[in-house]
Each structure stands twice: as C-alpha cells, then as structure tokens.
SEVEX-181649 format. One record per atom (N, C-alpha, C): x, y, z. Coordinates in pm, whole numbers, plus 50000, padded with zeros to 5 digits. Example, Ala and Ser with C-alpha at 12.3 -4.5 7.8 and 13.67 -1.06 7.14 Angstrom:
# residues 2
513194943150780512304955050780513204967050780512854977550708513674989450714512905000350787
//
This chain:
# residues 549
101168882072146102358880272242102408864672275103568859672333103808847372354104478840372462104248831072516104898826372629105878816272620106758810572742107658800172754106978792572843106088783472809105228776472903105958764272957106228764673090106748751373143105858741473158106108727973205105068718073227103968720473327104378726973441103498728073541102578739973495101178740573525100288744973487100118758173555100388758573662100408771873772101178782273739102238780673662103258789773670102998797173523102038791873423101678798173296102988805073234104108799273244105208805373165105028803273014105178815372920105148810372804106608811272752107128802572718108708801072664108648809772557108708822072568108828829272454109518822272353104438820772332104088815872271102238818372295109318825671873109768822171816108828828271855121918811371307122348811771159123538820571155124588813971123125878820871140126118827070990125108826770887125438831670766125638848570791126248854670684126288866870702125528875270599125228887870595124478895870501125148894970350126568895070396127398895170271127148881870168127118870470254126888858570195125208856270132124318861470215123268860970155123048869270014124008880770029123728891269923124398884969782125638877969819126248869169733125268856669667124648853369733123608841969682122408848169578122158859669627120998862669570121348872769443122638876969446123168886469340123988880769231123218883569095123958876868984124808890868957124578895968847125388907168812125008918568847123838920968896123158934168932124018942369036124238955669024124838963569111123748970269201124408972369328123498978269409122728990269358123428999269295122829011769251121749008869139121458995469096120408990469014119188989169086119368985069198118138978769266117068990869281115918986169256114868994569273114468999469400114009011669405113899015569556112649009869612112359013069756111119010169804109869015169751109999028969696108879037069637108549029769505109939027269431109589019569315108739006369297109368999269430108738984269438107228987569476107028997969544105468999769574104869003469442105259010369357104639017569223104459004169147105608994069151105528984069067104188973669103104308973569237103068964869329101788968769272101558981969291100258987669264099918984969124100818984769022100238981568910100128965268877100698959568956100498945568946099198941269030098768949369134097558945869195096318949469104096458960769037095458965068913095268955568822096478950568787096508939268652096098924168702096128921468835095878906368860094928908168986094078916068991093148917269102092278904369107091748900368995091058888069003091718876869059093258873969010093588861469060094238864869187094208877769273094388879969413093028880869482091908879169420090628880069488090278891669526090958903069469090418915669494089368920569425088308929469514087078933469458087258947169490085988955369433085758968969474085498970569625084918960169699084758960669830085858960469931087068955669877088118953369925089368966869922090058967170031091078975570016092378968970074093528974870044094998967770089095648977070157096718974970257097608982670301098918973270303100008983570275101348975770284101948972570420102418960370431102988958770585104448955770576104998952070445106588951170467106958950570313107858956170272108778954770139110128949170156110418939770084111818933870058112188934569907113218941069896113988941369782115228934369782115388921369712116588915069701117698921869636118848917169671120018923969583120028924069422119398913769384119258913169232118038921069186117288928569283116308937069224114898929969243114758916769261113648909669312112638916869411111278919569394110528926069495109668917569550109198917969681108378911069755107518920769839106468923969808105478934069882104548925669967104338928870072103408921770183101988930770209101098924370192099668932970207098848927370301098118933770377096998933270461095848935870386094628931170408093388931370312092298936470418091548943770370090388949970446088978944770362087768942970405086598940770343085578950670405085178960370309084398970070358084898978170467086238978570483086998985970569087128974870715086528966270698087028955470811088128946170796088968945470916090368936270880089868923370858090668916770765090408903170715091268893970767091108887470862092028877270914092348866470815093518864470771093948854970666093858861270542093818874670520093498881270413094778885770344095798884770441097198889770395097778880770290098568887970216099228880670083100698888870038101378880269977102778885669923102688888169768103138898469711103188898369571104698899269536105118889369447106678888069409106718893269264107658902369236107898909869129109288907269076109298906068934110708906368873111548917068894112708917568873113558927868883113058940768810112538937568693111978948068607110788952868674110098946668773108908952868808107558943068759108038933168677106818924368621106308914868738105128913168722104518903068812104978889268791105448881068884105738868068893104818857868944104588860969103103468852569155103118857669281102108851969356101778856369483101458847469585101718849569707101378839369813100318844669894098998836569910097818840269954097548832370084097368840870200097058831870319095598823270306094718829370214093508821470201093248822770041092508813669983092338817969848090718817169838090108815569954088478817569982088078831969908086848832669847086298841669798085748850769913086248863369917085548871570042084248878170006083408874770024082088879269986081218876870098080468886470143079528882970302078248891070230077168884070278075908891570250075518903470321076228906270450076148918670545077348918170615077658930670656078628935870764078028938570867076828936670890075988940770987075878929371111076428928471232076518915871307075228913771373074868900871367073538899471471073988899071629074968894771650075778893771778075938910071830075608914071922076248926971940077628926572020078268939272009079828939672051079958935172195079018940272287078868936472446078688924272464077908916572371077638903272411078968891472352079428898072275080758892572228081818894072334081838905472392082788908272511082378898072650081268895472646080848886872754081418870572721081218867372598081618853072539083158854172564084028865272538085428865272556085748865072703084968873272786085358869872940085118859172990084158852072947083928839773001084808827872956085418830072831086498821972782087678823972832088008834272908089228841472980089168832973124087898834473193087618828273295087958811873296087278807073199087388794073169088868787673141089678795473096091018791173085091828794873201091538799073293092108800773437090988798173540090408784973497089518781173609090168779973755089528784273880090198780373977090698794274034091178805173934091808817373986090768826773982090908835174080090138848974092090968858874001090188864373914090628873773814090088887973855090818897973834090708910173870090718922473755090108931473745090178940673669090008936073506089028930773511088868922173369088148930973263088718932373169088448942273048088608934772926087528938372837087278931672720087018942572596087868941772484087628951072394087318945572239086188943072174085718937672075085868946971944086368940471837086438948171706085908936871617084988942971511084468933571408085478931471289085528919171265086448915771145085848904071052086538901270942086258890070869087198880870878086618868870940087448859170963087528848170834089028849370760089068838270647089978828570678090278827370839091178818070868090598804370886089398804370906088618790170977087448787570856087828782970764086918778870661086468790070571085068790970538084588800270449084558812370534084848825670471084908837770542083488841170610083688846070718082478849970791082678862270877081658869370926081718881070996081998875171142082788882471209083268877171349083668888371439083528886471549084008896771663085248888871707086608898971705087838894571762088008903371873087938897972018087748903872131089318901172218089858912472250091038912772321090548913472483090798902572559090348903772674091518901072792091668909472877092868908072964092368912573135093068904973224092618906173351094128905073430093938905373560094988903073673094748890673746095668882273733095638870373820095618872973972095618862074064095638864174199096858868174247097878867674172099238874074213099278889974157098588893174089098268907474009099218908273869099438894873839100088895173715099168895473594099448898773464098608899473360098178885873308096968884873275096588873673161095808878573053095878872472936095388879272823094918868872722093918868972639093418860272531092838868272430093018865572321092158866872197090858859172158089808861172165088618852572130087758858972008087668847871913087188850371793085848844071810084798852271775083398849771800082748851471657081638839871630080958842371517079838853071523079908864971440078878874771465077738872871444077428861171385075978856371336075328848771451076048837471479075608829071591075808830371734077178836771754077598838671878078438828571946078838816171842079588805471867081108810271866082158803671986083278807471980083998799771854084748807571790085408801171679087088796471689087738805371767088928802471823089538810371936090248808671999091028814672132092408814572137093048823672169094468821972197095008830372272096208828672334097048837072419097458849472351097578863172403098118873072334099168879772440099758872872506101158874572580102258867072499102938874572413103808866772317105228864772412104558849772474105648845572584106498837372518111738854572544112028858772608112978863072516130469034272599130479022472612131109018772782129839010072855130339006072971130298993072975130188986273091130158971873110129298971373217128818957573192127638951573312128098938373368127988934373492127838919873549126538914673557126398906773445125078899973411125028886573500123668885573508123188870373596123788858973525123678860173393123658845873316125048847273222125398858373171126398859473067127718865773103128088864873254129188870473285129508884673275130678891373238130768906473220130658906973074129928918873057129518920672884129618934772869129868937872745130008952972710128638957672686128658971772729127348979172711127358992772638126538996672561126419009972489125719018472575125959029472626125149035572728124899049672673124229057972758124119074272720124409081872835125379090672838125559100972934124669112472915123889113073042122899127773045123559135073160124009145973136124679153373246125879147473297125899141573425126639133873501126339119973520125349114873479124639102973498124579094773371125079081673362124899071573261123349068073262122879066673146121579059573148121569046873049120969034873052120959022273012120369021272900120769031872805120109032472678121379034272551121089027272453122049025872367121769033472232122359045072207122189051372096122679046171959123399035171976123699027271835122939017771806121969013971889120789005671840119479011971851119299021471793117799028071800117179034371922118459036772014118039041972132117239028672230117619018072201116959007572307117499010672436116349007072529116719010572679116309001172744116728999972870116058989472994115408999673105114498995073151113899002473259113298991773370113138997473491112468989473619111158994573613110318979773616109088980873619108558982173778109408983273878109338982773987108198973774035108168960273985107358948774019105768951974031105358962573932104158965573886104068957573769102668959073733102088952673620101298963173541100868959073434099848967373328098908958673275098048966273209097068960773131096848968172997097888967572921097978972472800098378963272687097428957072608097608944372526097328949472392097198938572291096818939372164095338943872152095128953172077093788957572048093288970872142094368975872181094218990872236093538990272377093798978672457093238977272585094268983072678093908997472749095089002072826094479006572954094298998173048093889003073184094989010973269096109004473262097169009573341098509004073283099379010573291100919004273245102059004873356102678994873368103758993673480104809004473435105519010873511106599022573504107649012273419108529021173352109829016773280110709024373299111209028873445111999039473461113479035973415114219043273316115369038173269116459036973390117119026873372118099024273479119259036273468119929042973577120939050573564122079045973661123369052373630124509046973719125529058373691126369059573800127179071673824128529067773746128979055373736130269051673677130289043073532129249038073518128939032073396129429018873388129299013173516129748999373547128618993473614127728985273559126548981673599126318968273667125578967373773125348952273806126238947673904126188937573961126958928374058127188916074008126118909973928126158897973903125228891873993124618895674090123708889674188122298894774149121498887174194120018892474198119488902474269120428905874402120168915274498120348927574443121068928774332121388943874271120328943974158119218952574169118368952274068118888955773925120088961373915120418965373786121108952573705121268940873809121998930473735120938924373607119758920773662118828916073559118448925673441118818939473465118768948373362120188947873247121038944673317122358941373228122038930573141121348920573190121298907973106120318911872996119108918173030118128922572919118678931872809119438941472867120078951372777120988943772674121828933972737122858926772671121988916272580121068911272599120278903572503119648911372393118968922972426118598930972316119708934772209120988937072255121998941272187122588930872084122618919372149122928907872072122028904271955120778903871990119638899271904119608909671793119578923171838119968934571699121138931571631122008929971677123388926571595123188911971505122428903671589122408890171485121278894371367120348901571387119418903071272120168912071177120738922471216121608931771144122588925871060123528920071136124948914771078124568902170989123438893171012123328883570958122178881570847121328890470877120148889970769120038904170731120838914470770120648927570706119468934370756118878930170863117578938470908117938948371017117688961270984117818969371094116788973371192116978964771319115808967071414114828957371383113968954971475112868946971487111738947871378111538960871360110498964171236111418966971119112718967371120113418968670984113328984470956113128992571067113399008271050114269013671116115169007371177116279015071271115689017771397114619015271429113979021171580114069009871702114579013571780114669004971912113389001371987113408991072050112398986472153112858991072284112308985572372112688987672511112538977572609112988975672707112938962572798112388968772935111478959673009111228962673134111348950573220112248951373325112498940773401111748944973553112038931373632111338932073747109778937273740109198928973669107848929273636106828919973713105968925373773105008916473860105458909273963104748900974052105378894474168105558879374125106698876174147107258862674120106848857973992106798867973898106118863073779107018853473696106558843073662107158833173556106788833673426107298844473358107048847973222107678857873184107988860673041108568870172972107868872172843107618883772815106618886372668106918896972588106688897472469106678907472375105488913572341105428925772365104148933472335104038943572222103228939472128103448948072002103008964172047102018964272130101448978172179102318988172252103338981272297104488990272347105688989272272105928979672176107038976172111107978975272222107818965172326108748961872414108788947772477109918943972529110098933672596109808934572758109168924972818109078924972972109418913373019110158914273123110618901773221110208899773338109678887973388109718886573533110878881373576110618880573743111678878273816111828862673836110658855273795110588839573845110198839373972109608826574010109118824174128110168820674218111618817274172112658813374254112678796574295111528791674258111418777574261111678768974133110898773574046110688766773931111778774473824111888789473842112478797073744113018811373796114178813373750114778826573813114658836573709115038848873733114868858873637114618855473497113678858573424113838853173280114628861673175115698866973205116558875473115117508868873045117548855673024118538847772977118708850272820119778849172762120088852472611118988847072512118658834572527117718828372419116518832872461116048836172585114798841972597114588853972541115598862972546115608876072473115508874972335116358866572265116298865972126114748859272076114208850072161112898846172125111948857072130112048865972243110848875272235110968883872147112088889672121112148901372023112078894071867112228880971853111668874171725110058876371732109548873471820108008875971803107668891171742108518899371749108348912871725108588913271572109628904071528110118902871394108728897171293108458885671371107188878171313106058886471310105708893571394104518902771384104738913771274105878917771233106218926171131106258921571020106208907371010106518901470840105498892070842105498877770854104418866770814103178870070932103218875671060102318877371146101538863771163102308852571170101628838271199100738839171288099468835671272098348833771375098868826371487098598831971611098848824471742098048814071753097718803471650096768793671713096878781571613096458770971645096528759971548098088757271510098298753271393099808748271334100438764071305099928772671263100618786271251101108790171370100248787071476100658792471622101918783771660102118772771630103048762471662104718768971584104108773371450105328779371366105638791571435104768799071482105108812371540106188810071660105668800471757106568799371867107838792471825107928783171711109118777971685110148786571618109568796771531110318808171486111088816371594110388817971690110968824671821112338815871879111898802171892112828791571960113988789971861113748789771728114758788371628115898799271624115198813871606116178824771610116808827971756115888825471884116498826571977117848818072026117768806471962118858797171967120138801571878119658807171750120918811671674121368824871731120548832871801121098844271866122168840071963121748829372033122558824972137124008818972077123868811771992125248806971912126118820771871125218829571774126068839771745126698849771840126298848771982126868859072073128198852072097128378839372089129688832172133130108836172240129278834372360129538838072500130128826072574131298826072634131568814972709130948811672829130268822172880129478819972995128018814072971127718813872865126278810872805126468803972644127278793672652127548788772504126408784672445126318784372297125308781772230124828766572237123598765672248122978750872252121418750472208120908739472212119628737272142118678734372258119048740072381118038739372490117458752272498116238751572531115608766072539115548768072691115938778772759115578784572871116558777572970117688771372931118418762773026118968770973146119228783873129119878792673221118868795273332117528797773316116758802373409115958792973466116008779373443115228766873533116098768073651115198762173769115648757573883115608744373918116088741174035115968725074052114478721874080113848729874121112298725074130111428724974014112148728873884111458727073770111278710573707112158703973753111888691773732112878686073598113498694573538114208690173406115158702473408116168701473320117378711073273116898721373183115938722673123115478732573011114158732772993113598743672958112088745072923111598737172795112578736472670112168728372567113528721872496113388711372411114378705172367114368702672221115268709472126114998710471993115488698071918116158689771986116728677071907115818665371925115018667272041114168657072067112878663172164111948671672103111078679872160110348672472290109918661072287109098651772357109858651572504111328652272491111748652672646111138662472727110458672472695109968679572814108598676872871108068664572783106828656872841105658660672781105818672772697104348677472649104378678872489105828683172460105908686472309106138675172203105768678472084105758664772006107028665871896107358654871865108698651971781108348653671626106818647571590106538646471466105208653571430104888654571319103738659471274102488648571272101278651171318100088642971304098968652371260097808646771233096648654871197096258661171319096608658771453096058666471571096908674471629098138679171540099148687371605098598702271633097718705371554097088719571544096108719471666095708710771738094768710771845095628711371987096968712071959097708713872099098248726972147098538730372242099198742772293100358744172185100358758772155101398763472043102578761472103103018761872230104448757072290104768741672257103708734872239103988721372256103848716172067103078722972006103118719971886104268723171788105038733371857106098739771796107198729071776107208719071856108098708371843108318702871703107518700871623107608698071490108818706471413108558718871426109428726871355110698728671423110828730271572112078728771622112828715671609112278705371588113068692471561113498693271419112748697371309113028701671185114528709971193114288721371252115518729871243116608723671302116508716371418117798708471451118278700171361117548691671300117988682171215118528686471079117868700171040118498707470908119918712470953119938717571052121228722471104122158711271144121928701171220122918691771278123008679471213121868674771199121558662171145120978654071244120888638471234120158631371302121228622871387120838615971487121888606771580122568614271669123708606371747124218613271870125368623671826125358632871919126598642171859126568649372004127908655672021128048666272153128558677972082127818690072134127928703172085128038711872212129388717872215129588727972337129458719772452129578708272474129588700972605128248694672624127158698772526125838691472537125418679472445125298669172489124908658872423123718655972371123318652872235121908651872165122078641472099120698635672090120568623172004119198625471933119128628671813117738631971735117488622071648116158616871697115668604071608114868609471473114488603371387113608606771257112418596871280111418602871230110078595571208110068581971111110778584671006111108574170914112328564970884112958569371022114268559871037115348564370938115148577170863116218580470791117338586570861118598586670794119688596270835119818607470765119618618370859119568634070785121118639370815121538644770721122798650170710122668666170724123148672870833122968685770857123658695970763123108708570755123828716870652124308730770735124238728570856124508740870954123998751370988124168757871089123258767871155123038780571060124298783970985124248794770903123038793070800123008783570715122048779470627120718776370663120668769870796119218771070861118628784070875119478795070934118948807070951118728811670832119458812970723119208819270617117868816470548117768802070543116488798570477115188800970555115218798870687114118799670768113868817870780114808824970767114258837870748113868842570639114428837170518113598839770391112398835970370112218823370420110668816970434109858826370501110268831070614109218840070710109038851270644110168858070591109798873170547109378873470390109368862470317109098864770166107888853970145107928841670208106928833370179105638829670279106028828370382105028826070483103878836970502102548834370539101578842470557100998840470694099948845670731099208843370874098708829870880098208824670782097848810670810098658799570754100008801870731100788791170711100768778570802100788768270755100668755670838102008745970804101808734470864103278728370850103648723870704102378718370618102718718870485103098729770427102598742170453102768754870387104468760470438104678755270540106248757870584107078749070515106978738170504107638729170396108038736570268106838740370191106838745870061107528760370088107368769670188108098781870211109478778170218110068769570306111178766570292112008762670208111418752470129111968748070003112138757069891111018768069884111268780069796112478787169829112528788269979113658798070031114948791569978115028777269998116218772469965116488772769834115508770969733115658774069590116288786069558115788796769625115918811369572117608811869629118068807369753119338808469812120468799269739120048786769710121188776669680120848770069558119648772469498119428764869399118418753169397117548749569294116688739869325117308725769324118318723669250119068710069262119968710269372120098717769456121258719169557121068708869673122148705469746122428700769846121258702669985121228715769977120608723670078119248720470059118688722469925117258720469906117018706769902117808696269892117348681569948117468679670072118408687570155118298687370292117148690070351116518703670313115248709170365114218698470358114108689270241112968681670199113178669070300114488666370310114698651670389114338655970549114828668870574114468670970727113038672970761112078676770675110778677970670110168663570677110748655770606110518641370588110598634970732111638638870759112058632670896111108635271034110468646971024109488650871106108038647071044107808640170946106498635370899105898646670835106478656470763106038667670678106158665570578105288659470445105638654570364104508661370233
//
C-alpha cells in the first residue's frame, strides 16, 4: 500500500507510496493481419508457457527445488503471449523471483524478463533466527520509524521467504507489523530480516498511499450508476463490477498485507431515497462518498476504454471504497487484503478530504501494479511504483475531462489547504518544487523515500508527454528543465499512457530499477510504434533528460 506524503512529517500522508489512447488504437498498432478469432486463448497461452518452462528451465534458473505460480496472462491482438510467474523455493515465496515469459503467436519461446538472474540455492531453509525474534525486530523498526509517538495494539506477523532482491539470495523473515498511532489511525511497515544473522535487510511502508447523480466536493455534479434495493438506492455500481462506497464511521482497522487482521472499520454502503446524492459540502457525509464513487467510475472507465483492462485485477470484479476513515486522517490508501480504497477526511488545516479524482486514480493504480509488475515498495522500484500511480492518476484526471477538475500535472491540488504551504502535493514538470522530490536520477536516488524518488519517473513522464520548456495547459503554467540541457519534444499523453502501461504489464518485474524502466519503456515503444519510430526516439531522449542513460 502507498501514501501521498506531504512535506510535513507529522501528517504522514502517502500521496497515493503510482493516456488518451484507445483500446482500438492499441489493437491496431499491435495487430498485423491476425483476426481476433485466431488469438490463442488464455488456456492455450498457459499450455504454451508450461512447455516453454520445461524446455527453458535452465535459462530461467528453475530447478527441482522450485515451483511457479501464474500471476497474470496477456495475449496481444496478434497472438503474442506474455505470462507472468511468481517463484517459490522449497515452497517459500521468493522475493524477486518473478519473471515474464514471452511467446510468439504460434506459442514458441521468444524471451523472458527475470527480476533476478541470481542462482537460487540455499544450504538450508531452516532459520537460525526464530519467527518471534523477527517479529521483535520488525516491531522495533516500526517504533523507530514513528519515534516520539505512542503506538497501540502493535501486532507483527512474520513469514519465511527467500530474499533475491538484495544481492545473493538468502533466507529471510518478511514481517508485516501494524499499530495504531496516537490518533487511532493505522501505521504499518514490512520489515525484511536476515533469518541467519537477525540483521535488518530492508523496510518499507505497507499502506499504498488516492443512474443517479451526485453533488461532489471537487468535481461538481457527476453521474452515478446505483442499485435499487426495495425502495432504497445503494451507492453500488452494477455496471462496474458492483463497486460500492461505504461509510467507515471514522473508525480504523488493522487488516493489512500478510493477513494481519485485528479489527476492520465498517464499510456500511451509502443509501439514498431519491438517487440524488450529496450536497457538495463536507457537512453531508454522502458528499465525500460521491467523489470516491465517481473517482472509481472514471478510473475503471479509463483502464477499460483506453487499455482494455476490465477492472483492477483484469477479472471484471469491482473493488470498494471506505470514506470518513479515522480521525483527521491525512491519508488515502489501497489495501490488497480487502481489495479496497480507503480515504481519510484530512486534518482541515493541511489537507481536506482525500477523495479527489487524481488521488482515486493513484490509489486504484496501486492495485493494478500489485496485479502486474508488483514493483517492490522500496529503493528505485518503490519510486517507480509511486510514479506509476502518479502517472496514471494524472491520465485518469485528463481522461475524465471534468471542467470542475481539469486535467493537470499537479498531484492532489484539490485536497491541499492554505496551511499546507504550497498548492499541490507533487509537481510532475519539476518535482523538486515540492521541496523534497528529485528531478534527475543519481546513484543515491534509491535511498530516498519512495514518494520523493518517484520524481525521476514523474519528470520523465511529463517530458515524454508534453516536452521541455515553458507552456500553459488548462490554465496551469509549467516550465520543465532537462539534466543535459536538451530540448525534448513531447509525443502526447495518449502515447505516454500506452507505453507506460505496456512496460508495466509486459516487461517490468518486482525488482525493476530506473535503468530497467528505460529498457522496459523502450521495448514497449518498439512494440507499439517500431524501433525506428519517433516515439522510440522520444522515450530515449526523455530518459536521458532525467539522467537515466
């Protein structure tokens, strides 16, 4: 899970820590002469991949001690197949063991992307450090990350894994630890501990921190698909997988990644007698629900109409929203364990209710990332995870074409208040304007908080879409610089979205760093537009402009 982190530490807002093309355009680019009827089915793709795994086991680093499970299957219009796998070693999950197999339309093996090429072979899978000891290490890490605060109801759940993300593979404990802060709001981290020495390997946040009609807080009057139950309307959309919005009643929960479930806040579905929802004011609890439901609708439509993705997991199933979560909670987050988005009301000083359109798109995109590349929420891959949500949150906002919330390259501009000290959470044209994010890659980027290291990819995305220099878009003036003093010509938001989506779903893996993201997006541009295309050249130029070469 991820946050939309503001500069002030006390708020701990994870600025939910991340293309006007159409599915038709994408299909046209990827389709030579093959007809839809000739496309291999998912089952055929899986059979082909199983054959490829058996024939290329050595090249994929697979041994008798390892197992694989399918995470995702993509079949291009021309029949090319991409099957994404997770890996186990003696039944233990391998962090960084994921890989993608690429097959030709006839099912023959072409290539593979591996998160790690290290040989996975351990002398033992029996830990020297016990699980309870690992839990203590993780609990202390959470306390250290929230120094000066009183944490309550702290719970830690360790699981034994093989860590192949941080150098040579080793046995480790991954412990998901969660607690309530002094306001009763949730805090959580995943802590990776060496199962032999007890040394902490890494740690990262695990809160992936954003027909009736409704009067929304930020988007004006918006259409809503609802469900009539008896004589009462429910804020549940039967046309989008029964996605619904419920009231968390300002309660909190402790249900996070790893199966930790102490309690869960309610999500009582909103109901209405006349199918006209909210007043547009925060005093009406249904108003924030209108924004959340509308954000879900627009994000669903963006992914389906632009990228052909049917729901967050690609299976047509809806997620759900909880609004009015916690006490003055300056956060919004996606949680895989409930397949839901959760929104706080903000403290009213720095932030208002976190239900703006770009935050909704950001949070739901964390769900898409978790079902595809599953970029590890730490180091450079964590920055890419956050940036992915910022990029698609921005593209969702443009796609909505809502006059009351026009598309821009500012993140969270609708939710910030005068006490925040600036007019947005993040700025894609020049990320350093927020005071903490970086504009360009350097060897120290991976040591930064993921909400700040995301600046490199956010800057790349802006340059690729709009180009460098000064310009005004929808009334907002931007001035995007380049590391090498070059002039970058943008190729538009549609092509940015198409390239980043294909890179995310086909080429990126859990360990992808910035150099890997350059390769993944160039591969995507080659697939979509050709290796000698202007788009391919623009991708290379935009990465060089942020010092990723």
